[in-house]
N, C-alpha and C positions, 0 to 999 in steps of 0.2 A: 232882451228886458231888460228896462227901464226903474228906476228907484227910488224915487224921490223923500225923502225925511225932512218931514214938519215941525220946531220948534216945540211949539207948549199949542194950544185950542185957540187961543184970540190968532195965531196964526196963519188959521185956517181960516180956507174961505171950500164952500160946498162943492163949485163948476169943479175943483180941480179934482175931485172924486170921480168922475164921473167916466165908464166904463173900466174901470181903474179897482184894484183888489187892497182895499183897506188894512192895515193896522192897526189898533185902534193899543195904547201902549198907556197905561199910569198903573207905574211895578207899588208907588206905598200911594193909595192902593186898592182903588177903585178892580185890575185889571184879576192882582193875585188875587181877590175875593173872591171876582167873576170862577175865575177855573178851579176855585178852593170847593166857594160853593157847588158845582157841578160836577164835579169828583164825589165830595157827601152825599152828590142822591138826590140832590136841589131836582124837582123835574121842568123848570127853569127860569132865567131869569130875566125879569123886567127893564130894563132900564130906561129910566127917569130922571129930566130938568130938575125940577122943582118937587117941593114939599108939599105939594096941594096937585098935584101930576099922583105923587105916591099914594098920599092917604086917594081920591079919586076909579086908581087905580085897582087900590086892593081889591081879593073877590074871598070870601071865608078860606079859610086854612092859610093865605097866602099869611108872607112872614114882611113889615115891614123893616126896612136896613136903609142906612145912611147918615152921610153925616155934613159937618159943616163944619171947614176947617179944624179937621183931624177929630171934632166929639160927636160923639153920639148923638141922633136931635132928639130931644125932649118925645115923648109916647111910643118912640119906633121898638119895633122890638132886639134888635142887632145893632149893632153899627155898624162897619167899615175892616173891620179886622179878620184875618182869614183865618185866625184861631178861633174866633168865635163864632164860625161856619164852623171850623173839625169839634168844639165843646158841645153844641145843640142841637139836637135832634132837627132836622134841617131837610129827609130823604123824605122823595115824593111832593116837598114842598115848591111854590115857587116864590120866590124872596126876589120882592120890589125895592129895587133901588135907586137912590136917586142919592150923589157927594158932586164934593166943589167943582170936579173938574176933568173926570171920566167919565160918566154918564153924558156929560154935554159936550164931552172928541166922540163916541156916541152917536149921538143925533149929529154929530157936527160931521158927520162918514155916508149918512142913510143916501148918499146918492150914486155911490161907490155898485161895480158888480157885486160883489161880495165883501164882507164886512165879517172879518178875523180879529181874535182878539186874544193879547197874547201879551206875557212876561217872562222876566225870569225862569217859573217855573216849567214853563213850555215853549221853552225859543224853537229844540229843535225840533218838534214838532208844526208848530205854527209855520217856523222858515219851509218847510215839506207843503207842508199844505198851500199856501203863499205860490211855488215854485209849480205846483201843477194845478193853480190856475190857467197858469200859461196868461195871466195878463201884466201891464205895467201894475206895478206896489205905489203905495202910498202909505207913509207909515206915519203917520203922527206919536207924537210925543204930546200927555197930555199934558203935562208938567203942574205947577203948582204955583197957586194964589199968580196966576195970570204971565209966570213965566219963567221961562228952560230949566227940569231939573236933572241935577249928574245921573240920578234912579233910571231917569227912564231912556234918556241919552247911553249908557252901557248898555240898558238892550236894546236898546237900534242897530249896536254897532254888533252886539254878538246876534243879531236875527240876519245882519248884511254877510259877514260870517261866515251862518253855517249853509244861508243860500250860495256864497259863494264858489263854496266848498260844493254843494250839488248840485247845481246852474251848467248846463254840457255847453252854454252859451256866455260869454264876459259878460257883470253886468253892465250897467248905462249908470252911473251914483250919481248923484249932485255933489257938488261940493260938503254942502251941509252932512250928508249921507257917511260922505268921507272925512270928515272930522269925526264922529262917533266911532266909525270905526276904528280909526286910528285910538282914539280914548278905550275903545272895551282892549282891543292889544296890550295900550297899556296897563289899562288896570283889572286884567284878566287874575293877574294870582290876588288880585285884593278887594275881589269886588266887594265886600261885607264890609270895611272897612272907609271906601268909597262913595257907598250910601249913606253910611252911619255919621261922616262928615258934611255931606249935603244939607242942604237948609230945611227937605223934610224928613230925614234923616234926625237932626238933633230938635225938631220941633218934637218928632213924635216921643224921642228919646226924655225931651225937658216931661212930655205928659204921661210916662214911667209904660210909655210901648213898647222896647227897647225889644221884648219879644217878636212883635209885627214886620222890624227890621230883616229879626233870623229867618224868616220863614220865608221873609219875600226875596232872600238874596239866595234863597237854594237854586241851581239851576236843573234844568230836565228833568221837578220830581211829574210831573203828570205828562200824559199823553193825547187829554182830549184837549181842544183847540175848540173855543165855541162862537159859533160864527150865526150872526144877527138870522132870524127869520125871516123868510120873502113876506110876510105880514110886515117886517120892520118894528115889531114889538116885543122879542119875546131873544134871550142869548140860550139857542140849544149847544148841550155837546157835542162832538163830532169827534171820537177818536181813529186817531190816525196807524 
């Protein structure tokens, strides 16, 4: 099985995902929030790229959620914090989500055979799901402000480590992936501090959102693996 890791959404092209399994990572915070929302009972998450698309997609009972540059979009019900999805009544409600990078990354990968959503929160379950699909894998780190984000790289390395442990044959990992695997092993004992010291972590701390870092730094809290629905517009949680 070949595995490619892409450093940020701007480095990805849709052609790279054809006939492959895509894994989308945006630890701070889109994919962590998607996983949390579905675990909290949301009936589905619809990832969209723009605020206008979000408003157009909303139906009665849906929650409009999202952020721009870490801040909740004016007029939306919720932002992009996993804490908000835990603290609010979202059971059986659909979430329409737009974020700066994470939802863009999901849309960039829609030519893949399967699109999975990963974070530290479900790393083991997502690694297992990807291996069981028996396709070459592209891991896309969404990044932050059009640049690589350390928290996404650590998560990519963790996924690779988990995949290596369960794969029956050696993985063929590209050079950037090998670098992320080394990054994870180097920071495995202090992941939360590594995330806090990154650019996005510092930005969230400055905005008073340090609890989001605590929530997003937990490993294997959930066994659900969000997967893009066949019609390409909604993420549903599939438990492993």
